[in-house]
C-alpha positions in Angstrom: -11.4 -6.7 17.7 -9.3 -8.0 14.8 -7.6 -5.3 12.6 -9.7 -6.3 9.5 -12.7 -8.5 10.3 -14.6 -10.1 13.1 -16.6 -12.1 10.6 -16.5 -13.0 6.9 -19.1 -11.7 4.5 -20.9 -15.0 4.7 -21.2 -15.3 8.5 -23.9 -13.0 9.7 -27.3 -14.3 10.6 -30.4 -13.1 12.5 -28.9 -14.1 15.8 -26.2 -11.5 15.2 -28.7 -8.6 15.3 -27.5 -5.8 17.6 -23.8 -6.9 17.5 -21.0 -4.6 16.5 -19.0 -6.2 13.7 -16.1 -5.6 11.4 -16.1 -6.7 7.8 -13.5 -6.4 5.0 -14.0 -7.1 1.4 -14.6 -5.7 -2.1 -17.4 -3.3 -3.1 -19.5 -5.6 -5.3 -22.0 -2.9 -6.3 -23.3 0.4 -4.9 -27.0 1.5 -5.0 -28.4 4.9 -4.0 -32.0 4.7 -2.8 -33.1 8.2 -2.1 -30.0 9.3 -0.3 -29.4 6.0 1.5 -26.4 4.1 0.1 -26.5 0.3 -0.1 -23.3 -1.6 -0.7 -23.0 -5.3 -1.4 -19.7 -6.1 0.3 -18.1 -9.3 -1.0 -15.2 -11.5 0.0 -14.3 -15.1 -1.0 -17.0 -16.6 1.3 -20.1 -14.6 0.4 -21.9 -11.2 0.3 -23.3 -9.0 3.0 -25.4 -5.9 2.4 -24.2 -2.8 4.3 -26.0 0.6 4.3 -25.2 4.1 5.2 -27.4 7.2 5.5 -26.6 10.8 6.2 -26.9 10.2 9.9 -23.7 8.1 9.8 -20.5 10.0 10.7 -18.8 8.5 7.7 -21.5 9.1 5.1 -19.3 11.4 3.0 -16.5 8.8 2.9 -18.9 6.1 1.9 -20.2 8.2 -0.9 -16.7 8.1 -2.5 -16.4 4.3 -2.8 -16.8 2.6 -6.2 -17.0 -0.9 -7.6 -14.1 -3.2 -6.6 -12.7 -0.8 -4.0 -11.3 -2.9 -1.1 -12.7 -1.5 2.2 -13.1 -2.2 5.9 -16.3 -1.3 7.7 -17.4 -1.3 11.3 -21.1 -1.3 12.0 -24.2 -2.6 13.7 -26.1 -5.6 12.5 -29.8 -4.9 11.9 -32.6 -7.2 10.9 -34.1 -6.6 7.4 -37.9 -6.0 7.2 -39.5 -9.4 6.4 -40.6 -8.2 2.9 -36.9 -7.2 2.2 -35.3 -10.5 3.1 -33.1 -11.8 0.3 -33.4 -15.6 0.3 -30.8 -15.9 -2.5 -27.8 -15.2 -0.1 -27.0 -16.7 3.2 -26.8 -13.3 4.9 -30.1 -12.1 3.4 -31.9 -11.7 6.7 -29.7 -9.0 8.0 -27.8 -5.9 7.0 -25.0 -3.8 8.6 -25.3 -0.1 9.3 -21.9 1.5 8.7 -20.4 3.4 11.6 -16.8 3.6 10.4 -15.0 2.9 7.1 -11.3 2.5 6.0 -10.3 2.5 2.4 -7.8 -0.5 2.1 -7.3 -0.3 -1.6 -8.9 2.1 -4.1 -9.6 0.9 -7.6 -9.0 2.6 -10.9 -11.6 2.5 -13.6 -12.1 -1.2 -14.4 -11.2 -2.8 -17.7 -13.8 -5.4 -17.0 -16.7 -5.6 -14.6 -16.7 -8.2 -11.9 -20.4 -7.8 -11.1 -22.9 -9.2 -13.7 -22.6 -11.6 -16.6 -21.2 -9.3 -19.3 -18.9 -11.1 -21.7 -15.4 -9.9 -22.5 -12.8 -11.0 -25.0 -10.6 -13.7 -23.7 -7.5 -11.6 -24.3 -8.9 -8.9 -21.9 -9.9 -11.6 -19.3 -6.4 -13.1 -19.4 -4.6 -9.7 -19.3 -6.6 -8.8 -16.2 -6.9 -12.3 -14.8 -6.7 -11.0 -11.2 -10.0 -9.2 -11.9 -11.5 -12.0 -13.9 -10.8 -14.4 -11.0 -12.9 -12.3 -8.7 -16.0 -13.2 -10.7 -18.5 -15.5 -9.0 -18.2 -18.2 -11.7 -14.4 -18.2 -11.6 -14.4 -18.3 -7.8 -16.7 -21.3 -8.0 -14.5 -23.0 -10.7 -11.2 -22.6 -8.8 -12.8 -23.7 -5.5 -14.1 -26.8 -7.3 -10.7 -27.5 -8.7 -9.1 -27.3 -5.2 -11.8 -29.6 -3.8 -11.4 -32.1 -6.6 -7.7 -32.3 -5.9 -8.3 -32.7 -2.2 -10.8 -35.5 -2.9 -8.4 -37.3 -5.2 -5.6 -37.2 -2.6 -7.9 -38.6 0.1 -9.2 -41.4 -2.1 -5.7 -42.4 -3.2 -4.4 -42.5 0.4 -7.5 -44.5 1.3 -6.4 -47.1 -1.3 -3.0 -47.5 0.4 -1.0 -45.2 -2.0 1.6 -42.8 -0.7 2.5 -39.5 -2.5 6.1 -39.0 -3.7 7.5 -36.0 -5.6 9.6 -36.4 -8.7 12.1 -33.8 -10.2 11.0 -30.8 -12.3 14.4 -30.1 -13.8 15.4 -33.3 -15.5 16.3 -35.0 -18.8 13.9 -35.4 -21.7 10.8 -37.7 -21.0 9.6 -40.0 -23.7 6.0 -38.7 -24.0 6.0 -37.9 -27.7 5.5 -34.1 -27.5 8.1 -31.3 -27.7 10.2 -30.6 -24.7 10.6 -27.3 -22.9 14.4 -27.0 -22.7 16.3 -25.2 -19.9 19.9 -24.2 -20.6 22.5 -25.0 -18.0 24.7 -22.3 -16.7 27.1 -24.7 -15.0 27.3 -26.9 -18.1 27.5 -24.5 -21.1 25.9 -25.9 -24.2 23.9 -28.5 -22.4 20.2 -28.4 -21.5 17.8 -29.8 -19.0 14.2 -30.5 -19.9 11.0 -29.9 -18.0 9.3 -33.2 -17.6 6.5 -34.0 -20.0 5.3 -36.4 -17.3 7.0 -38.2 -14.4 7.0 -41.3 -16.6 10.6 -42.5 -16.1 10.8 -41.5 -12.5 7.6 -43.3 -11.4 8.8 -46.5 -13.1 12.1 -46.1 -11.3 10.2 -45.8 -8.0 8.6 -49.2 -8.8 12.1 -50.7 -9.5 13.1 -49.2 -6.1 10.5 -51.4 -4.4 7.9 -48.8 -3.2 5.0 -50.8 -4.7 2.5 -47.9 -5.0 3.0 -44.3 -5.9 0.8 -41.4 -6.7 1.4 -37.7 -7.3 -0.5 -34.6 -8.3 2.1 -33.9 -11.0 2.8 -30.9 -13.1 3.6 -31.8 -16.7 5.2 -29.6 -19.4 4.7 -30.0 -23.1 5.2 -27.7 -26.0 2.0 -28.5 -27.8 -0.4 -26.8 -30.1 -3.3 -25.3 -28.1 -6.9 -26.7 -28.2 -10.0 -25.7 -26.3 -9.6 -28.9 -24.1 -5.8 -28.7 -23.8 -3.3 -26.3 -22.3 -0.4 -25.4 -24.7 2.3 -25.4 -22.0 1.6 -27.1 -18.7 -1.1 -29.1 -17.0 -1.6 -31.3 -13.9 -2.4 -34.9 -13.7 -3.2 -37.5 -11.0 -0.2 -39.8 -11.7 -0.1 -43.3 -10.3 2.0 -46.5 -10.7 1.7 -49.9 -9.1 3.9 -53.0 -9.0 2.9 -56.6 -9.6 -0.4 -55.7 -11.3 -2.3 -56.6 -14.4 -4.3 -54.2 -16.6 -7.5 -55.1 -14.8 -5.8 -54.3 -11.4 -5.2 -50.8 -12.6 -8.8 -50.4 -13.8 -10.1 -51.7 -10.5 -8.0 -49.2 -8.6 -8.5 -46.0 -10.5 -12.2 -46.5 -11.6 -13.8 -46.1 -8.1 -11.5 -43.1 -7.4 -12.7 -41.2 -10.5 -16.3 -42.4 -10.2 -16.3 -41.2 -6.6 -15.0 -37.7 -7.6 -17.7 -37.4 -10.3 -20.4 -38.5 -7.8 -19.1 -36.0 -5.3 -18.9 -33.0 -7.6 -21.1 -33.9 -10.5 -24.1 -31.9 -9.3 -26.4 -34.9 -9.2 -25.8 -36.1 -12.7 -25.9 -39.8 -13.3 -22.4 -41.5 -13.0 -22.1 -44.9 -14.6 -21.1 -47.5 -12.1 -17.4 -48.5 -12.5 -18.3 -52.2 -12.9 -20.4 -51.3 -15.9 -17.7 -49.3 -17.8 -17.2 -51.2 -21.0 -13.8 -52.2 -22.3 -13.8 -51.4 -26.0 -10.9 -52.2 -28.3 -9.2 -49.4 -30.1 -10.2 -50.8 -33.5 -13.9 -51.2 -32.4 -14.0 -47.7 -31.0 -12.8 -46.4 -34.4 -15.4 -48.5 -36.2 -18.4 -47.8 -34.0 -17.7 -44.2 -32.9 -15.0 -42.8 -35.3 -12.8 -41.9 -32.3 -10.8 -43.5 -29.5 -12.6 -41.2 -27.0 -16.2 -41.9 -27.7 -19.2 -40.2 -26.1 -21.4 -43.1 -25.0 -24.2 -40.8 -24.0 -24.9 -40.9 -27.8 -26.5 -44.3 -28.5 -25.5 -44.2 -32.3 -23.2 -47.1 -33.2 -21.8 -47.2 -36.7 -21.5 -50.4 -38.7 -19.8 -51.8 -41.8 -22.3 -52.3 -44.6 -20.0 -52.9 -47.6 -21.7 -56.1 -48.6 -24.9 -54.3 -49.5 -23.1 -51.9 -51.9 -20.7 -54.3 -53.5 -21.8 -54.8 -57.1 -24.8 -52.6 -56.6 -26.4 -50.0 -58.8 -24.8 -47.2 -56.8 -21.6 -46.9 -58.9 -19.7 -44.5 -56.6 -19.7 -47.0 -53.7 -19.5 -50.1 -56.0 -16.3 -48.9 -57.7 -14.8 -47.7 -54.4 -15.2 -51.2 -53.0 -13.1 -52.6 -55.9 -10.1 -50.9 -54.4 -8.1 -52.7 -51.7 -8.6 -51.7 -48.1 -11.9 -49.8 -48.6 -15.3 -50.2 -47.0 -18.7 -48.5 -46.5 -19.9 -47.6 -43.1 -23.4 -46.6 -42.0 -24.4 -44.0 -39.4 -27.8 -44.9 -38.1 -30.1 -41.9 -37.4 -33.1 -43.0 -35.3 -36.0 -40.6 -35.8 -34.1 -38.8 -38.5 -36.4 -40.0 -41.3 -37.3 -36.9 -43.2 -35.9 -35.4 -46.3 -35.5 -32.1 -44.6 -33.3 -33.5 -41.9 -31.3 -35.6 -44.4 -30.7 -32.6 -46.6 -29.6 -30.6 -43.6 -27.0 -33.2 -42.6 -25.8 -33.4 -46.2 -25.2 -29.7 -46.1 -23.3 -30.2 -42.9 -21.1 -32.7 -44.6 -20.3 -30.3 -47.4 -19.3 -27.7 -44.9 -16.9 -30.3 -43.5 -15.2 -30.6 -46.9 -17.1 -33.7 -48.2 -19.0 -33.9 -51.4 -21.9 -35.0 -49.2 -23.2 -38.1 -47.4 -25.4 -40.7 -49.0 -28.6 -41.4 -47.1 -31.7 -43.5 -47.0 -34.8 -42.8 -44.9 -37.8 -44.8 -44.2 -41.3 -43.3 -44.4 -44.9 -44.1 -44.9 -45.5 -45.4 -48.5 -47.2 -42.8 -50.6 -49.7 -45.4 -51.7 -50.6 -46.2 -48.1 -49.1 -49.6 -48.4 -46.9 -49.5 -45.3 -43.2 -48.4 -45.1 -41.0 -47.5 -48.0 -37.3 -46.5 -48.4 -36.6 -43.1 -49.9 -33.5 -41.1 -51.0 -31.1 -41.4 -53.9 -29.3 -44.5 -52.6 -32.5 -46.5 -52.1 -33.4 -45.9 -55.8 -29.9 -47.0 -56.9 -29.4 -50.2 -54.9 -33.0 -51.5 -55.0 -35.5 -52.7 -52.4 -33.8 -56.0 -51.5 -30.5 -54.4 -50.6 -32.3 -51.5 -48.9 -34.3 -53.8 -46.8 -31.2 -55.9 -45.8 -29.6 -52.6 -44.7 -32.6 -51.6 -42.6 -32.7 -55.0 -40.9 -28.9 -55.0 -40.2 -29.1 -51.5 -38.7 -32.2 -52.2 -36.7 -34.1 -49.3 -38.1 -37.7 -48.7 -38.8 -40.4 -46.2 -39.8 -39.3 -42.6 -39.3 -35.5 -43.5 -39.1 -32.6 -42.8 -41.5 -29.1 -43.9 -42.2 -26.1 -42.0 -43.6 -23.2 -43.6 -45.5 -19.5 -42.8 -45.9 -16.9 -44.9 -47.8 -13.2 -45.2 -48.6 -10.2 -46.3 -46.6 -11.3 -46.1 -42.9 -8.2 -44.1 -41.9 -9.3 -41.4 -44.3 -12.9 -41.0 -43.2 -13.2 -42.3 -39.6 -12.7 -38.9 -37.9 -15.3 -37.2 -40.1 -17.7 -40.1 -39.5 -17.2 -39.6 -35.8 -18.0 -35.9 -36.1 -21.1 -36.8 -38.2 -22.2 -39.2 -35.5 -22.0 -36.5 -32.9 -23.7 -33.9 -35.1 -26.6 -36.3 -35.8 -26.9 -37.2 -32.1 -27.1 -33.5 -31.2 -29.5 -32.6 -34.0 -31.9 -35.4 -33.0 -31.5 -34.8 -29.2 -30.3 -38.3 -28.6 -27.5 -37.4 -26.1 -28.1 -37.9 -22.4 -27.0 -34.5 -21.1 -27.3 -35.4 -17.4 -24.9 -38.3 -17.4 -21.2 -39.1 -17.2 -20.6 -42.1 -19.4 -17.2 -43.9 -19.1 -15.5 -46.4 -21.3 -12.0 -48.1 -21.2 -10.4 -48.1 -24.6 -8.0 -51.1 -24.8 -5.8 -53.1 -27.2 -4.0 -50.2 -28.8 -1.8 -51.2 -31.7 1.9 -50.5 -31.0 2.9 -50.0 -34.6 1.6 -48.4 -37.8 3.0 -48.4 -41.3 3.6 -45.2 -43.2 1.6 -45.5 -46.5 4.2 -43.6 -48.6 7.5 -45.0 -47.3 6.3 -48.4 -46.0 8.3 -47.7 -42.8 6.9 -49.3 -39.6 6.7 -46.7 -36.8 5.4 -46.5 -33.3 1.7 -45.7 -33.3 1.2 -45.4 -29.6 3.3 -45.5 -26.4 6.5 -47.4 -27.2 7.0 -48.4 -23.6 3.9 -50.5 -23.3 4.3 -54.2 -22.8 3.3 -56.0 -26.0 0.5 -58.5 -25.5 2.2 -61.9 -25.9 5.6 -60.6 -25.0 8.6 -61.3 -27.1 6.8 -64.0 -29.2 4.3 -61.3 -30.5 7.2 -59.3 -31.9 8.4 -62.1 -34.1 5.3 -61.9 -36.4 3.7 -59.1 -38.3 4.3 -55.8 -36.4 1.0 -54.4 -37.4 -0.8 -57.1 -35.5 1.0 -56.4 -32.2 -1.2 -54.9 -29.6 -0.1 -53.3 -26.3 -1.3 -53.4 -22.8 -2.2 -49.8 -23.2 -5.5 -48.1 -22.3 -7.3 -44.9 -22.2 -10.4 -43.9 -20.2 -13.0 -41.8 -22.2 -15.8 -39.8 -20.7 -18.4 -37.8 -22.6 -16.1 -37.5 -25.6 -12.9 -36.6 -23.8 -9.9 -38.6 -22.9 -9.5 -38.4 -19.1 -6.9 -41.2 -18.4 -4.0 -42.8 -20.3 -1.8 -45.6 -19.1 -0.2 -48.9 -19.7 1.4 -52.0 -18.3 5.0 -51.2 -18.9 7.6 -53.0 -20.8 10.1 -53.8 -18.0 12.3 -56.4 -19.7 15.3 -54.9 -21.6 15.4 -57.6 -24.3 11.7 -57.1 -25.2 12.3 -53.3 -25.2 15.3 -53.5 -27.5 13.3 -55.7 -29.9 10.3 -53.4 -29.8 12.5 -50.4 -30.7 14.4 -52.4 -33.3 11.2 -53.0 -35.3 10.6 -49.2 -35.4 14.2 -48.6 -36.6 16.0 -47.7 -33.3 19.1 -49.7 -32.5 20.1 -50.8 -29.0 22.8 -48.0 -28.8 20.2 -45.3 -29.4 17.8 -46.7 -26.9 20.5 -46.8 -24.3 21.5 -43.3 -25.2 18.0 -41.8 -25.0 16.6 -43.9 -22.1 19.8 -45.1 -20.4 18.6 -44.5 -16.8 15.5 -46.6 -17.2 17.2 -49.4 -19.3 20.0 -49.7 -16.8 17.6 -50.0 -13.9 15.6 -52.7 -15.6 18.8 -54.9 -15.5 18.7 -55.1 -11.7 15.5 -56.9 -10.9 12.6 -54.8 -12.2 9.1 -55.9 -11.2 6.2 -56.0 -13.6 4.4 -52.7 -13.2 1.8 -50.4 -14.7 -0.2 -47.3 -14.0 -1.9 -44.4 -15.6 -2.4 -40.6 -15.3 -5.7 -38.7 -15.1 -5.9 -35.2 -16.5 -7.0 -33.0 -13.6 -7.7 -29.9 -15.7 -9.9 -31.8 -18.1 -11.8 -33.6 -15.3 -12.6 -30.2 -13.6 -13.6 -28.8 -17.0 -16.2 -31.6 -17.3 -17.4 -31.1 -13.7 -17.6 -27.3 -14.2 -19.7 -27.9 -17.4 -17.4 -25.9 -19.7 -15.7 -26.8 -22.9 -12.8 -24.4 -22.5 -10.0 -25.7 -20.2 -8.8 -22.1 -19.5 -12.0 -21.6 -17.4 -10.6 -24.0 -14.8 -6.9 -23.0 -14.7 -6.0 -20.2 -12.4 -3.5 -18.4 -14.7 -3.6 -20.0 -18.2 -1.8 -19.1 -21.4 -3.8 -17.9 -24.3 -4.1 -19.8 -27.6 -0.7 -18.5 -28.8 0.9 -19.9 -25.6 1.4 -16.4 -24.2 1.0 -15.2 -20.6 -0.6 -11.8 -21.1 -0.6 -11.1 -17.4 3.1 -11.7 -16.7 4.3 -10.9 -20.2 5.8 -14.3 -21.0 7.6 -15.4 -23.1 9.9 -12.4 -23.1 13.4 -11.7 -24.3 16.3 -12.5 -22.0 18.8 -9.8 -21.1 22.2 -9.7 -22.7 23.7 -10.6 -19.3 21.5 -13.7 -19.0 22.5 -14.9 -22.4 26.2 -14.3 -21.7 25.9 -16.3 -18.5 24.4 -19.2 -20.3 26.8 -18.7 -23.3 23.8 -18.6 -25.7 23.2 -16.5 -28.8 19.7 -15.9 -30.2 19.1 -16.4 -33.9 16.8 -13.7 -35.1 13.4 -15.0 -36.3 12.9 -14.9 -40.1 10.4 -12.1 -41.1 
C-alpha cells in the first residue's frame, strides 16, 4: 500500500465496502457522539467521514486530533445506515472505521477557521493565506482559475496560434503606468524594468514573421489598487496577429471568450459573439456614462438640451448659454413615484451633487389621464414636458432624471446614477453576461488649462485614415483601438498597431514628442519597423478579471492565489522589505530616508 493513501477523500463509494483503505488529509471537523468520534477528513478532492470508537486500538490517539491537523488513517470501509446517508457529498454512502492513525502535521490554535462561513478581516486572511486557501470557496475559485487558463490555451491552439514567451527583465514598456524598476549589479546606476505588458515584444514577433502569437503573460504595473485591479501584477491572455483588420481581431477573440463564459458561467446566458454591439467611445460616454458599460441594464441616456434651452427652469437655461454644455436625461422606467425620485435625489447629494432634477408621470389627480409631476415639470410647462416624454419613450408610472454641464464633468456621475437607478428598480438581468466592443477611441485630448494636446489613449494605435488624418484637427483623430466590456468591467483592450515610422513620428510630434525622443524611448521597435513591418494588431484579456466575473465576486483578490493587500503589501511574505546593506553596496545604491 502507498505510504500515504490508497484513495483520495473523494473516491470511496458503496462498492468499496469491506475494503481496507488508507487516506490522508486534514481534519475538517471533529464530532463526539456519545463516545464515538466522527471526523470529516478533507483533501483537495473531497471529504470522507471516518469514525473511531473505544474498540479501536488507536482511540486515544484519535481523541488528540484537532481541526486542521494533517493525518493519515488506515481503516475499513463500512456502509452507512440508509437514514444516515449524506447525499451532499460524493462519499456520503460510506464511512471508514479507523484502525491506525499517523499524525503527519499537528496544528497550533488557528488564527482563522477553515470550516464554516465565518468572515474574517482581509488582513488576517492575507497574512494566513495558506489557511484561507484551504477553505472550500477558495479551493473552488483557484480550481476555476486553473481550468479557465487551460480552456483559453486549448481554444487559442485550436485557432492556429502558438504560444511564445517574452522576457520578464527588460526595458520600460509604453503602457502608461509606473514601472517596477530592477537595479542592475553588472551595470551600476542603470535599471531594468518589469514589463507592464509584452507589448513591444509581441509586435517584434510579428515583424519577425511568426504571424500569430499568444501567451498567458504576467504584467507588472505600479498602480493604485482597486477592488477589480491588482496593484502590482496580473495575468492576461495576450495575442497578436499579422495582416489583420480590427474586425479580424474581434472575430478571433470573441468566440474564445464566449466559449470560456459558456463553459464556466454556471448556466448563465452568454450573448452570442455575432450579437455583440460595436459602440463608439463617444456614444458609450453619452448613453452609459462610461467606456465599460453594463448592457444588462437597459437604461440609455439621451441629450435633451433643446427642451430646456430658453425654458422656465433657469438653472438649466442659463447653463446652456455657456459653450460646450448640454443636458442629459436618465430614463427610469417604473420609477414614477415621488418617494423613489426623492430617494435618488438623496443618493445624488451623497455623491456630492446639489441633487438631480426629475420628472415623473402619474395618474392625473382629477382623473383625466396622465400628468407630469415634479419641480422641473412645473418650470418648463406641459408642452416641453410632453416632448421630453415622447423623446425618451416613457409613459405612465415612469420617471426621468436630469444632469447638466460640460459632459466631461458629469458623465461619470451620470453613469453611476444610471447604475443606481437600474439596481433600485431591479432592471438588471443578473443571470446574463452582456458584451460590447467599444471602438473609435480618440487618440488625443486637449488640456483645458494649458491648451496642450496630449495622448488620450494608446499612442501606438494606428490612426483611422493614416497620415492624412494627422494633418487636420488632432481632436478629431480616432484610432483603431478597442475595448471589450462585460457587465460593467473592461475585459479586453487592444488595437491595430501603428507600424509605419513616419506616421508614428507624426503622431508623437502632435503630442509634443520629437523624433529623437521617440527613438530614444522606443528605439528597438522603431528600428524594427524600418525593415519590412507587416500590418498587425491584437489585444489582451485580463484573466484575473474574467475569473472574478465567473466566480461571481467583486473583489479580484478572491481569485488570485497570493495577492497583495490594498496598500500593495504582501503580508504573508513580508514584502516590500528593506534590503541589506550588503545588497545595496553590491548595487551601488543609497536609500533616501522617507520624509516623516
